[in-house]
KEVO-509770 format. One line per field, with one value per residue: residue in one letter; chain; z negated, x, y negated of N, C-alpha, C in turn. Coordinates in nm, 3 decimals. Example, Ala and Ser with C-alpha at 12.3 -4.5 7.8 and 13.67 -1.06 7.14 Angstrom:
<sites>
type: (A | S) .
mol: (A | A) .
n.c3: (-0.780 | -0.708) .
n.c1: (1.319 | 1.285) .
n.c2: (0.569 | 0.225) .
ca.c3: (-0.780 | -0.714) .
ca.c1: (1.230 | 1.367) .
ca.c2: (0.450 | 0.106) .
c.c3: (-0.780 | -0.787) .
c.c1: (1.320 | 1.290) .
c.c2: (0.330 | -0.003) .
</sites>
This chain:
<sites>
type: (M | T | I | T | P | S | P | V | F | P | M | H | K | L | V | R | A | A | V | V | G | V | A | L | G | A | L | A | T | S | W | A | S | A | Q | G | V | Y | R | I | V | G | P | D | G | K | V | T | Y | S | D | Q | P | P | P | P | S | A | R | A | S | V | V | D | G | A | S | A | S | A | A | V | N | N | P | Q | L | P | Q | E | L | R | Q | T | V | S | R | Y | P | V | T | L | Y | T | T | T | D | C | A | P | C | N | T | G | R | S | L | L | N | A | R | G | V | P | Y | T | E | K | T | V | T | S | A | E | D | A | A | A | L | K | R | L | S | G | E | S | S | L | P | F | L | S | I | G | G | Q | Q | L | K | G | F | S | E | T | D | W | T | Q | Y | L | D | A | A | G | Y | P | K | Q | S | V | L | P | T | N | F | R | R | P | A | A | T | A | L | V | A | T | Q | P | V | Q | A | A | A | A | R | P | N | A | V | P | A | R | P | P | V | Q | P | A | E | T | P | V | T | P | P | T | E | N | P | A | G | I | R | F) .
mol: (A | A | A | A | A | A | A | A | A | A | A | A | A | A | A | A | A | A | A | A | A | A | A | A | A | A | A | A | A | A | A | A | A | A | A | A | A | A | A | A | A | A | A | A | A | A | A | A | A | A | A | A | A | A | A | A | A | A | A | A | A | A | A | A | A | A | A | A | A | A | A | A | A | A | A | A | A | A | A | A | A | A | A | A | A | A | A | A | A | A | A | A | A | A | A | A | A | A | A | A | A | A | A | A | A | A | A | A | A | A | A | A | A | A | A | A | A | A | A | A | A | A | A | A | A | A | A | A | A | A | A | A | A | A | A | A | A | A | A | A | A | A | A | A | A | A | A | A | A | A | A | A | A | A | A | A | A | A | A | A | A | A | A | A | A | A | A | A | A | A | A | A | A | A | A | A | A | A | A | A | A | A | A | A | A | A | A | A | A | A | A | A | A | A | A | A | A | A | A | A | A | A | A | A | A | A | A | A | A | A | A | A | A | A | A | A | A | A | A | A | A | A | A | A) .
n.c3: (-14.366 | -14.077 | -13.864 | -13.526 | -13.292 | -13.023 | -12.660 | -12.640 | -12.831 | -13.118 | -13.369 | -13.593 | -13.601 | -13.602 | -13.879 | -14.031 | -13.926 | -14.107 | -14.326 | -14.398 | -14.368 | -14.562 | -14.775 | -14.740 | -14.824 | -15.047 | -15.178 | -15.228 | -15.445 | -15.586 | -15.495 | -15.489 | -15.727 | -15.726 | -15.803 | -15.783 | -15.847 | -16.128 | -16.232 | -16.527 | -16.774 | -17.080 | -17.397 | -17.480 | -17.252 | -17.182 | -16.882 | -16.782 | -16.572 | -16.495 | -16.398 | -16.527 | -16.540 | -16.691 | -16.961 | -16.925 | -17.067 | -17.025 | -16.827 | -16.539 | -16.208 | -15.865 | -15.762 | -15.566 | -15.393 | -15.294 | -15.115 | -14.780 | -14.477 | -14.362 | -14.125 | -14.081 | -14.071 | -13.832 | -13.551 | -13.285 | -13.261 | -13.136 | -13.286 | -13.356 | -13.449 | -13.615 | -13.809 | -13.905 | -13.999 | -14.233 | -14.380 | -14.435 | -14.496 | -14.372 | -14.547 | -14.517 | -14.666 | -14.708 | -14.694 | -14.665 | -14.430 | -14.323 | -14.162 | -14.145 | -14.205 | -14.014 | -13.806 | -13.882 | -13.886 | -13.599 | -13.498 | -13.605 | -13.480 | -13.193 | -13.178 | -13.229 | -13.488 | -13.715 | -13.992 | -14.325 | -14.434 | -14.687 | -14.842 | -15.022 | -15.250 | -15.465 | -15.814 | -15.928 | -15.747 | -15.686 | -15.953 | -15.896 | -15.658 | -15.809 | -15.985 | -15.806 | -15.646 | -15.767 | -15.724 | -15.584 | -15.349 | -15.001 | -14.652 | -14.762 | -14.727 | -14.702 | -14.635 | -14.676 | -14.968 | -14.946 | -14.991 | -14.827 | -14.895 | -14.784 | -14.449 | -14.194 | -13.867 | -13.802 | -13.988 | -14.049 | -13.828 | -13.843 | -14.047 | -13.975 | -13.735 | -13.880 | -14.010 | -13.838 | -13.612 | -13.314 | -13.080 | -12.894 | -12.841 | -12.855 | -12.914 | -12.861 | -12.619 | -12.761 | -13.013 | -13.330 | -13.542 | -13.927 | -14.099 | -14.278 | -14.635 | -14.976 | -15.212 | -15.511 | -15.572 | -15.571 | -15.738 | -15.708 | -15.976 | -16.047 | -16.203 | -16.431 | -16.390 | -16.583 | -16.831 | -17.070 | -17.369 | -17.252 | -17.205 | -17.167 | -16.915 | -16.902 | -16.815 | -16.555 | -16.640 | -16.498 | -16.361 | -16.419 | -16.127 | -15.978 | -15.868 | -15.576 | -15.463 | -15.311 | -15.014 | -15.035 | -14.863 | -14.754 | -14.509 | -14.389 | -14.575 | -14.709 | -14.970 | -15.098) .
n.c1: (16.210 | 16.106 | 16.009 | 16.018 | 15.858 | 15.967 | 15.984 | 16.163 | 16.289 | 16.112 | 15.888 | 15.911 | 16.155 | 16.281 | 16.261 | 16.355 | 16.589 | 16.693 | 16.616 | 16.821 | 17.030 | 16.987 | 17.005 | 17.301 | 17.423 | 17.404 | 17.573 | 17.790 | 17.847 | 18.018 | 18.193 | 18.469 | 18.550 | 18.537 | 18.744 | 18.809 | 18.733 | 18.839 | 19.042 | 19.096 | 19.278 | 19.238 | 19.441 | 19.372 | 19.330 | 19.082 | 18.896 | 18.821 | 18.600 | 18.571 | 18.481 | 18.645 | 18.962 | 19.230 | 19.451 | 19.804 | 19.935 | 19.792 | 19.706 | 19.662 | 19.474 | 19.380 | 19.086 | 18.853 | 18.847 | 18.828 | 19.007 | 19.159 | 19.106 | 19.394 | 19.405 | 19.378 | 19.618 | 19.763 | 19.898 | 19.793 | 19.540 | 19.264 | 19.318 | 19.049 | 18.899 | 19.070 | 19.073 | 18.806 | 18.813 | 19.005 | 18.818 | 18.590 | 18.601 | 18.583 | 18.428 | 18.375 | 18.168 | 18.211 | 18.076 | 18.119 | 17.957 | 17.723 | 17.497 | 17.393 | 17.591 | 17.748 | 17.645 | 17.686 | 17.960 | 17.996 | 17.827 | 18.003 | 18.229 | 18.204 | 18.111 | 18.372 | 18.469 | 18.733 | 18.754 | 18.780 | 18.786 | 18.615 | 18.649 | 18.404 | 18.448 | 18.512 | 18.416 | 18.548 | 18.549 | 18.275 | 18.196 | 18.334 | 18.212 | 17.958 | 17.985 | 18.047 | 17.859 | 17.609 | 17.476 | 17.454 | 17.381 | 17.475 | 17.580 | 17.731 | 17.804 | 18.014 | 18.030 | 18.251 | 18.170 | 17.867 | 17.632 | 17.545 | 17.300 | 17.294 | 17.220 | 17.110 | 17.025 | 16.936 | 16.979 | 17.242 | 17.356 | 17.253 | 17.379 | 17.676 | 17.666 | 17.589 | 17.868 | 17.999 | 18.148 | 18.212 | 17.961 | 18.065 | 18.333 | 18.650 | 18.921 | 19.253 | 19.359 | 19.538 | 19.490 | 19.517 | 19.303 | 19.307 | 19.338 | 19.096 | 19.071 | 19.039 | 18.840 | 18.916 | 19.239 | 19.470 | 19.699 | 19.959 | 19.993 | 20.260 | 20.400 | 20.618 | 20.940 | 20.955 | 21.199 | 21.454 | 21.495 | 21.440 | 21.473 | 21.230 | 21.116 | 21.123 | 20.837 | 20.792 | 20.732 | 20.428 | 20.350 | 20.118 | 19.886 | 19.834 | 19.545 | 19.441 | 19.405 | 19.128 | 19.103 | 19.080 | 18.912 | 18.533 | 18.389 | 18.123 | 17.987 | 17.988 | 18.040 | 18.275) .
n.c2: (6.497 | 6.562 | 6.810 | 6.894 | 7.096 | 7.260 | 7.402 | 7.592 | 7.664 | 7.781 | 7.661 | 7.872 | 7.955 | 7.725 | 7.639 | 7.863 | 7.810 | 7.563 | 7.655 | 7.846 | 7.636 | 7.489 | 7.656 | 7.695 | 7.458 | 7.437 | 7.565 | 7.418 | 7.271 | 7.463 | 7.625 | 7.598 | 7.696 | 7.940 | 8.264 | 8.497 | 8.872 | 8.974 | 9.299 | 9.463 | 9.618 | 9.708 | 9.733 | 10.006 | 10.138 | 10.099 | 9.994 | 9.715 | 9.441 | 9.117 | 8.774 | 8.539 | 8.476 | 8.657 | 8.688 | 8.594 | 8.811 | 9.047 | 9.350 | 9.295 | 9.265 | 9.140 | 9.228 | 9.159 | 8.858 | 8.484 | 8.475 | 8.390 | 8.575 | 8.809 | 8.732 | 8.503 | 8.398 | 8.464 | 8.402 | 8.442 | 8.360 | 8.148 | 7.819 | 7.675 | 7.906 | 8.012 | 7.792 | 7.836 | 8.116 | 8.036 | 7.880 | 8.000 | 8.281 | 8.621 | 8.900 | 9.288 | 9.491 | 9.860 | 10.208 | 10.570 | 10.767 | 10.598 | 10.453 | 10.185 | 10.042 | 10.129 | 10.003 | 9.697 | 9.659 | 9.701 | 9.484 | 9.230 | 9.327 | 9.250 | 9.016 | 8.920 | 8.857 | 8.813 | 9.012 | 9.151 | 9.463 | 9.639 | 9.963 | 10.168 | 10.407 | 10.528 | 10.594 | 10.348 | 10.199 | 10.142 | 10.020 | 9.803 | 9.688 | 9.640 | 9.437 | 9.237 | 9.207 | 9.214 | 9.442 | 9.818 | 9.871 | 9.884 | 9.826 | 9.549 | 9.221 | 8.931 | 8.562 | 8.340 | 8.214 | 8.322 | 8.545 | 8.858 | 9.128 | 9.430 | 9.509 | 9.289 | 9.227 | 8.961 | 8.773 | 8.810 | 8.695 | 8.445 | 8.341 | 8.363 | 8.226 | 7.959 | 7.929 | 7.867 | 8.052 | 8.220 | 8.307 | 8.497 | 8.721 | 8.556 | 8.686 | 8.744 | 8.970 | 9.160 | 9.168 | 9.314 | 9.479 | 9.494 | 9.765 | 9.918 | 9.935 | 10.048 | 9.914 | 9.860 | 9.930 | 10.194 | 10.353 | 10.613 | 10.845 | 10.981 | 11.308 | 11.375 | 11.564 | 11.850 | 11.855 | 12.012 | 11.842 | 11.591 | 11.254 | 11.040 | 10.830 | 10.503 | 10.296 | 10.020 | 9.719 | 9.557 | 9.265 | 9.030 | 8.996 | 8.640 | 8.517 | 8.399 | 8.043 | 7.877 | 7.671 | 7.332 | 7.187 | 7.163 | 7.137 | 7.220 | 7.325 | 7.587 | 7.780 | 7.961) .
ca.c3: (-14.268 | -13.978 | -13.734 | -13.401 | -13.272 | -12.856 | -12.608 | -12.629 | -12.997 | -13.155 | -13.488 | -13.700 | -13.592 | -13.633 | -14.010 | -14.096 | -13.935 | -14.196 | -14.492 | -14.428 | -14.379 | -14.705 | -14.875 | -14.736 | -14.848 | -15.206 | -15.256 | -15.188 | -15.536 | -15.717 | -15.388 | -15.540 | -15.846 | -15.704 | -15.811 | -15.769 | -15.951 | -16.184 | -16.316 | -16.641 | -16.841 | -17.217 | -17.484 | -17.490 | -17.152 | -17.073 | -16.783 | -16.732 | -16.477 | -16.513 | -16.329 | -16.597 | -16.546 | -16.822 | -17.057 | -16.908 | -17.106 | -16.974 | -16.712 | -16.436 | -16.066 | -15.869 | -15.689 | -15.463 | -15.392 | -15.217 | -14.997 | -14.646 | -14.397 | -14.333 | -13.959 | -14.051 | -14.068 | -13.689 | -13.434 | -13.147 | -13.274 | -13.123 | -13.376 | -13.388 | -13.498 | -13.740 | -13.921 | -13.958 | -14.106 | -14.340 | -14.487 | -14.434 | -14.460 | -14.377 | -14.587 | -14.494 | -14.777 | -14.626 | -14.714 | -14.547 | -14.349 | -14.359 | -14.050 | -14.131 | -14.191 | -13.841 | -13.714 | -13.927 | -13.821 | -13.458 | -13.473 | -13.626 | -13.354 | -13.065 | -13.165 | -13.244 | -13.603 | -13.797 | -14.119 | -14.394 | -14.417 | -14.820 | -14.864 | -15.120 | -15.249 | -15.603 | -15.896 | -15.980 | -15.633 | -15.718 | -16.058 | -15.895 | -15.614 | -15.885 | -16.042 | -15.708 | -15.579 | -15.868 | -15.680 | -15.550 | -15.209 | -14.878 | -14.660 | -14.843 | -14.659 | -14.783 | -14.552 | -14.819 | -15.070 | -14.910 | -14.961 | -14.761 | -14.908 | -14.654 | -14.283 | -14.100 | -13.750 | -13.772 | -14.091 | -14.034 | -13.696 | -13.870 | -14.118 | -13.873 | -13.664 | -13.930 | -14.035 | -13.679 | -13.571 | -13.221 | -13.083 | -12.842 | -12.873 | -12.827 | -12.943 | -12.775 | -12.595 | -12.841 | -13.144 | -13.391 | -13.677 | -14.049 | -14.149 | -14.415 | -14.731 | -15.077 | -15.279 | -15.570 | -15.493 | -15.688 | -15.760 | -15.741 | -16.075 | -16.044 | -16.289 | -16.440 | -16.399 | -16.755 | -16.834 | -17.202 | -17.403 | -17.163 | -17.238 | -17.084 | -16.849 | -16.969 | -16.717 | -16.553 | -16.651 | -16.411 | -16.369 | -16.349 | -16.032 | -15.971 | -15.780 | -15.437 | -15.481 | -15.219 | -14.980 | -15.104 | -14.787 | -14.727 | -14.439 | -14.390 | -14.709 | -14.770 | -15.088 | -15.123) .
ca.c1: (16.239 | 16.004 | 16.123 | 15.934 | 15.915 | 15.993 | 15.906 | 16.285 | 16.317 | 16.031 | 15.884 | 15.917 | 16.281 | 16.369 | 16.229 | 16.435 | 16.735 | 16.639 | 16.609 | 16.993 | 17.142 | 16.980 | 17.098 | 17.437 | 17.451 | 17.379 | 17.667 | 17.912 | 17.943 | 18.072 | 18.235 | 18.630 | 18.626 | 18.555 | 18.872 | 18.752 | 18.714 | 18.978 | 19.048 | 19.161 | 19.331 | 19.291 | 19.519 | 19.342 | 19.289 | 18.944 | 18.889 | 18.641 | 18.602 | 18.544 | 18.571 | 18.757 | 19.135 | 19.284 | 19.539 | 19.921 | 19.972 | 19.709 | 19.755 | 19.524 | 19.479 | 19.256 | 18.986 | 18.868 | 18.831 | 18.842 | 19.118 | 19.095 | 19.172 | 19.501 | 19.386 | 19.399 | 19.819 | 19.761 | 19.897 | 19.728 | 19.406 | 19.258 | 19.299 | 18.914 | 18.868 | 19.199 | 19.038 | 18.697 | 18.861 | 19.045 | 18.750 | 18.471 | 18.661 | 18.450 | 18.451 | 18.270 | 18.222 | 18.142 | 18.130 | 18.119 | 17.828 | 17.620 | 17.449 | 17.371 | 17.771 | 17.851 | 17.581 | 17.721 | 18.074 | 17.976 | 17.790 | 18.127 | 18.342 | 18.088 | 18.156 | 18.539 | 18.445 | 18.810 | 18.734 | 18.852 | 18.680 | 18.652 | 18.557 | 18.347 | 18.451 | 18.511 | 18.367 | 18.596 | 18.514 | 18.118 | 18.154 | 18.384 | 18.093 | 17.837 | 18.034 | 18.092 | 17.722 | 17.500 | 17.374 | 17.531 | 17.357 | 17.610 | 17.652 | 17.752 | 17.898 | 18.033 | 18.076 | 18.272 | 18.084 | 17.753 | 17.656 | 17.438 | 17.337 | 17.221 | 17.208 | 16.980 | 17.095 | 16.905 | 17.027 | 17.398 | 17.385 | 17.255 | 17.518 | 17.790 | 17.642 | 17.632 | 17.961 | 18.094 | 18.219 | 18.180 | 17.874 | 18.113 | 18.483 | 18.722 | 18.994 | 19.326 | 19.360 | 19.631 | 19.461 | 19.452 | 19.186 | 19.383 | 19.278 | 19.003 | 19.112 | 18.940 | 18.802 | 18.994 | 19.418 | 19.494 | 19.850 | 19.949 | 20.105 | 20.416 | 20.460 | 20.775 | 20.947 | 20.965 | 21.300 | 21.442 | 21.578 | 21.494 | 21.417 | 21.083 | 21.159 | 21.034 | 20.775 | 20.837 | 20.630 | 20.382 | 20.336 | 19.943 | 19.869 | 19.764 | 19.437 | 19.458 | 19.330 | 19.075 | 19.088 | 18.978 | 18.814 | 18.429 | 18.309 | 17.992 | 17.886 | 17.934 | 18.109 | 18.369) .
ca.c2: (6.519 | 6.624 | 6.895 | 6.883 | 7.205 | 7.227 | 7.533 | 7.668 | 7.672 | 7.808 | 7.630 | 7.925 | 7.950 | 7.579 | 7.617 | 7.939 | 7.800 | 7.459 | 7.708 | 7.879 | 7.533 | 7.475 | 7.759 | 7.721 | 7.345 | 7.413 | 7.620 | 7.367 | 7.243 | 7.562 | 7.696 | 7.547 | 7.787 | 8.106 | 8.294 | 8.650 | 8.941 | 9.072 | 9.426 | 9.434 | 9.706 | 9.700 | 9.805 | 10.087 | 10.170 | 10.101 | 9.928 | 9.619 | 9.370 | 8.979 | 8.661 | 8.490 | 8.499 | 8.761 | 8.615 | 8.654 | 8.959 | 9.142 | 9.401 | 9.271 | 9.238 | 9.096 | 9.307 | 9.095 | 8.696 | 8.396 | 8.438 | 8.420 | 8.708 | 8.818 | 8.727 | 8.345 | 8.373 | 8.527 | 8.273 | 8.475 | 8.377 | 8.033 | 7.707 | 7.709 | 8.048 | 8.062 | 7.717 | 7.888 | 8.235 | 7.982 | 7.822 | 8.110 | 8.453 | 8.738 | 9.063 | 9.371 | 9.628 | 9.955 | 10.356 | 10.670 | 10.835 | 10.506 | 10.407 | 10.065 | 9.970 | 10.119 | 9.900 | 9.586 | 9.679 | 9.678 | 9.337 | 9.173 | 9.339 | 9.249 | 8.860 | 8.884 | 8.830 | 8.901 | 9.046 | 9.239 | 9.573 | 9.710 | 10.087 | 10.188 | 10.555 | 10.577 | 10.504 | 10.239 | 10.102 | 10.129 | 9.912 | 9.644 | 9.633 | 9.601 | 9.323 | 9.141 | 9.176 | 9.265 | 9.571 | 9.901 | 9.895 | 9.897 | 9.746 | 9.420 | 9.108 | 8.785 | 8.508 | 8.235 | 8.200 | 8.350 | 8.702 | 8.903 | 9.256 | 9.506 | 9.499 | 9.234 | 9.147 | 8.834 | 8.722 | 8.813 | 8.596 | 8.326 | 8.291 | 8.387 | 8.072 | 7.864 | 7.908 | 7.838 | 8.179 | 8.202 | 8.378 | 8.608 | 8.717 | 8.490 | 8.720 | 8.788 | 9.117 | 9.226 | 9.148 | 9.418 | 9.431 | 9.540 | 9.907 | 9.895 | 9.950 | 10.093 | 9.796 | 9.892 | 9.976 | 10.284 | 10.395 | 10.754 | 10.863 | 11.119 | 11.362 | 11.389 | 11.699 | 11.867 | 11.921 | 12.010 | 11.704 | 11.479 | 11.121 | 10.954 | 10.690 | 10.345 | 10.253 | 9.923 | 9.621 | 9.511 | 9.149 | 8.959 | 8.879 | 8.543 | 8.476 | 8.283 | 7.965 | 7.851 | 7.549 | 7.207 | 7.102 | 7.267 | 7.022 | 7.308 | 7.307 | 7.723 | 7.826 | 8.055) .
c.c3: (-14.143 | -13.889 | -13.633 | -13.307 | -13.098 | -12.788 | -12.619 | -12.761 | -13.098 | -13.312 | -13.601 | -13.696 | -13.647 | -13.830 | -14.045 | -14.085 | -14.067 | -14.328 | -14.459 | -14.429 | -14.512 | -14.818 | -14.863 | -14.821 | -15.006 | -15.254 | -15.263 | -15.332 | -15.628 | -15.614 | -15.451 | -15.642 | -15.861 | -15.689 | -15.796 | -15.877 | -16.022 | -16.245 | -16.430 | -16.743 | -16.971 | -17.288 | -17.517 | -17.405 | -17.063 | -16.957 | -16.758 | -16.619 | -16.523 | -16.375 | -16.397 | -16.561 | -16.698 | -16.865 | -16.990 | -16.948 | -17.087 | -16.863 | -16.620 | -16.307 | -16.014 | -15.761 | -15.565 | -15.480 | -15.319 | -15.121 | -14.872 | -14.596 | -14.401 | -14.171 | -13.936 | -14.028 | -13.903 | -13.589 | -13.318 | -13.173 | -13.225 | -13.224 | -13.413 | -13.510 | -13.641 | -13.832 | -13.987 | -14.047 | -14.244 | -14.443 | -14.536 | -14.426 | -14.475 | -14.434 | -14.594 | -14.571 | -14.726 | -14.728 | -14.621 | -14.533 | -14.408 | -14.208 | -14.034 | -14.132 | -14.081 | -13.795 | -13.757 | -13.869 | -13.676 | -13.422 | -13.491 | -13.506 | -13.213 | -13.038 | -13.190 | -13.351 | -13.658 | -13.916 | -14.191 | -14.441 | -14.575 | -14.827 | -15.023 | -15.170 | -15.358 | -15.713 | -15.966 | -15.877 | -15.667 | -15.806 | -15.981 | -15.799 | -15.701 | -15.926 | -15.962 | -15.680 | -15.673 | -15.839 | -15.636 | -15.405 | -15.089 | -14.731 | -14.748 | -14.752 | -14.724 | -14.655 | -14.606 | -14.903 | -15.063 | -14.922 | -14.941 | -14.798 | -14.800 | -14.501 | -14.244 | -13.971 | -13.769 | -13.884 | -14.112 | -13.921 | -13.717 | -13.919 | -14.059 | -13.801 | -13.750 | -14.015 | -13.939 | -13.624 | -13.459 | -13.164 | -13.015 | -12.866 | -12.781 | -12.886 | -12.870 | -12.732 | -12.644 | -12.980 | -13.182 | -13.542 | -13.807 | -14.058 | -14.259 | -14.478 | -14.865 | -15.167 | -15.395 | -15.553 | -15.600 | -15.675 | -15.809 | -15.861 | -16.044 | -16.172 | -16.297 | -16.480 | -16.541 | -16.727 | -17.043 | -17.259 | -17.354 | -17.187 | -17.156 | -17.060 | -16.893 | -16.835 | -16.692 | -16.572 | -16.526 | -16.410 | -16.323 | -16.205 | -16.039 | -15.841 | -15.652 | -15.456 | -15.341 | -15.166 | -15.006 | -15.017 | -14.752 | -14.667 | -14.422 | -14.487 | -14.757 | -14.843 | -15.114 | -15.257) .
c.c1: (16.157 | 16.071 | 16.024 | 15.961 | 15.884 | 15.963 | 16.062 | 16.357 | 16.197 | 16.005 | 15.939 | 16.054 | 16.376 | 16.340 | 16.312 | 16.585 | 16.756 | 16.711 | 16.766 | 17.069 | 17.114 | 17.062 | 17.252 | 17.498 | 17.455 | 17.440 | 17.779 | 17.936 | 17.994 | 18.176 | 18.410 | 18.659 | 18.594 | 18.673 | 18.911 | 18.726 | 18.836 | 18.929 | 19.122 | 19.156 | 19.344 | 19.398 | 19.497 | 19.308 | 19.144 | 18.982 | 18.742 | 18.681 | 18.536 | 18.594 | 18.628 | 18.849 | 19.171 | 19.402 | 19.691 | 19.957 | 19.911 | 19.744 | 19.612 | 19.557 | 19.372 | 19.183 | 18.943 | 18.798 | 18.782 | 18.941 | 19.075 | 19.158 | 19.288 | 19.512 | 19.414 | 19.562 | 19.832 | 19.787 | 19.870 | 19.612 | 19.374 | 19.244 | 19.208 | 18.910 | 18.987 | 19.100 | 18.899 | 18.724 | 18.888 | 18.921 | 18.630 | 18.509 | 18.553 | 18.477 | 18.358 | 18.321 | 18.105 | 18.144 | 18.090 | 17.984 | 17.672 | 17.622 | 17.419 | 17.536 | 17.803 | 17.799 | 17.650 | 17.838 | 18.081 | 17.930 | 17.952 | 18.215 | 18.302 | 18.135 | 18.313 | 18.519 | 18.601 | 18.794 | 18.789 | 18.740 | 18.717 | 18.587 | 18.530 | 18.343 | 18.451 | 18.429 | 18.413 | 18.514 | 18.349 | 18.104 | 18.196 | 18.257 | 18.019 | 17.880 | 18.024 | 17.957 | 17.640 | 17.446 | 17.510 | 17.511 | 17.462 | 17.486 | 17.665 | 17.834 | 17.930 | 18.092 | 18.124 | 18.239 | 17.967 | 17.767 | 17.503 | 17.443 | 17.226 | 17.227 | 17.089 | 17.062 | 17.061 | 16.993 | 17.208 | 17.446 | 17.353 | 17.327 | 17.619 | 17.770 | 17.703 | 17.759 | 18.092 | 18.175 | 18.174 | 18.072 | 17.969 | 18.248 | 18.561 | 18.890 | 19.120 | 19.320 | 19.461 | 19.625 | 19.396 | 19.379 | 19.305 | 19.283 | 19.224 | 19.092 | 19.038 | 18.960 | 18.924 | 19.110 | 19.419 | 19.615 | 19.883 | 20.033 | 20.172 | 20.413 | 20.576 | 20.820 | 20.996 | 21.106 | 21.350 | 21.526 | 21.540 | 21.399 | 21.340 | 21.150 | 21.036 | 20.952 | 20.792 | 20.707 | 20.577 | 20.329 | 20.203 | 19.970 | 19.815 | 19.694 | 19.498 | 19.339 | 19.291 | 19.063 | 19.021 | 18.845 | 18.695 | 18.306 | 18.121 | 17.916 | 17.889 | 18.073 | 18.160 | 18.368) .
c.c2: (6.579 | 6.697 | 6.916 | 7.005 | 7.210 | 7.391 | 7.606 | 7.711 | 7.653 | 7.708 | 7.700 | 7.977 | 7.834 | 7.593 | 7.700 | 7.869 | 7.651 | 7.525 | 7.776 | 7.759 | 7.461 | 7.522 | 7.773 | 7.579 | 7.332 | 7.507 | 7.545 | 7.281 | 7.352 | 7.615 | 7.748 | 7.623 | 7.907 | 8.144 | 8.421 | 8.751 | 8.990 | 9.215 | 9.423 | 9.576 | 9.709 | 9.767 | 9.957 | 10.216 | 10.194 | 9.981 | 9.841 | 9.510 | 9.208 | 8.871 | 8.538 | 8.551 | 8.550 | 8.628 | 8.705 | 8.774 | 9.053 | 9.202 | 9.382 | 9.286 | 9.184 | 9.192 | 9.244 | 8.902 | 8.614 | 8.377 | 8.493 | 8.560 | 8.680 | 8.767 | 8.541 | 8.270 | 8.407 | 8.402 | 8.305 | 8.423 | 8.203 | 7.957 | 7.713 | 7.826 | 8.058 | 7.943 | 7.786 | 7.999 | 8.126 | 7.922 | 7.906 | 8.250 | 8.547 | 8.893 | 9.141 | 9.494 | 9.735 | 10.101 | 10.464 | 10.731 | 10.720 | 10.412 | 10.261 | 9.969 | 10.018 | 10.008 | 9.758 | 9.564 | 9.618 | 9.522 | 9.245 | 9.182 | 9.300 | 9.122 | 8.831 | 8.817 | 8.869 | 8.900 | 9.160 | 9.347 | 9.620 | 9.838 | 10.095 | 10.340 | 10.628 | 10.516 | 10.376 | 10.129 | 10.059 | 10.023 | 9.789 | 9.596 | 9.586 | 9.458 | 9.230 | 9.108 | 9.193 | 9.370 | 9.642 | 9.953 | 9.846 | 9.894 | 9.623 | 9.303 | 8.995 | 8.693 | 8.373 | 8.309 | 8.269 | 8.496 | 8.761 | 9.072 | 9.314 | 9.440 | 9.381 | 9.171 | 9.005 | 8.736 | 8.717 | 8.706 | 8.469 | 8.256 | 8.269 | 8.234 | 7.962 | 7.821 | 7.814 | 7.935 | 8.203 | 8.327 | 8.525 | 8.601 | 8.631 | 8.531 | 8.770 | 8.965 | 9.214 | 9.212 | 9.274 | 9.388 | 9.539 | 9.704 | 9.854 | 10.001 | 9.977 | 9.935 | 9.789 | 9.956 | 10.098 | 10.339 | 10.547 | 10.767 | 10.987 | 11.150 | 11.406 | 11.522 | 11.768 | 11.933 | 11.925 | 11.902 | 11.588 | 11.357 | 11.031 | 10.835 | 10.571 | 10.335 | 10.115 | 9.835 | 9.555 | 9.382 | 9.096 | 8.915 | 8.790 | 8.528 | 8.387 | 8.191 | 7.874 | 7.720 | 7.478 | 7.143 | 7.248 | 7.202 | 7.086 | 7.325 | 7.503 | 7.729 | 7.935 | 8.139) .
</sites>
């Protein structure tokens, strides 16, 4: 295919846009198999992370996966935006005292992108991030199955455009973003009061969570 430059869209931008399109299209064959990252606790208490579903008897939870943002079910959002969120959910991974994280968050807010924010503040968070992205640098942004490591206004903008997110916010005035949550959810351990001859309570059995299955349609070629 021949790309003809024009006065309003220089050649180097056309080439870059074409490269982005090819990168997104190349992910189409594998997006449906992305089920998330599982945090698995072994019998000895050792924690491991895997992208393969654990056996039903294992203690496991989904750290992150291909589920759409909670905002997709928000009837307040315009229908077209809800469809984009359902196909290519956006997740932002941040940490404290991170200027690029703040800049990236501001870009998403300015465009009115409904996104989920995960914070990385503990050793378990860092291990999960390493499993997800292969690196430990932040910010880290996922748009569907596309991973963007570090902040680049140009790259983030091009991939958001390719996914179909509006360039300017179309969010209703009463829209409220969900609060940021830790990448790995932790449950507080309550110490039992010491009582003589007390019989220790049997902990409840925690069922394994089932990962969310991504939608089957992928017209724009972005992998979840």
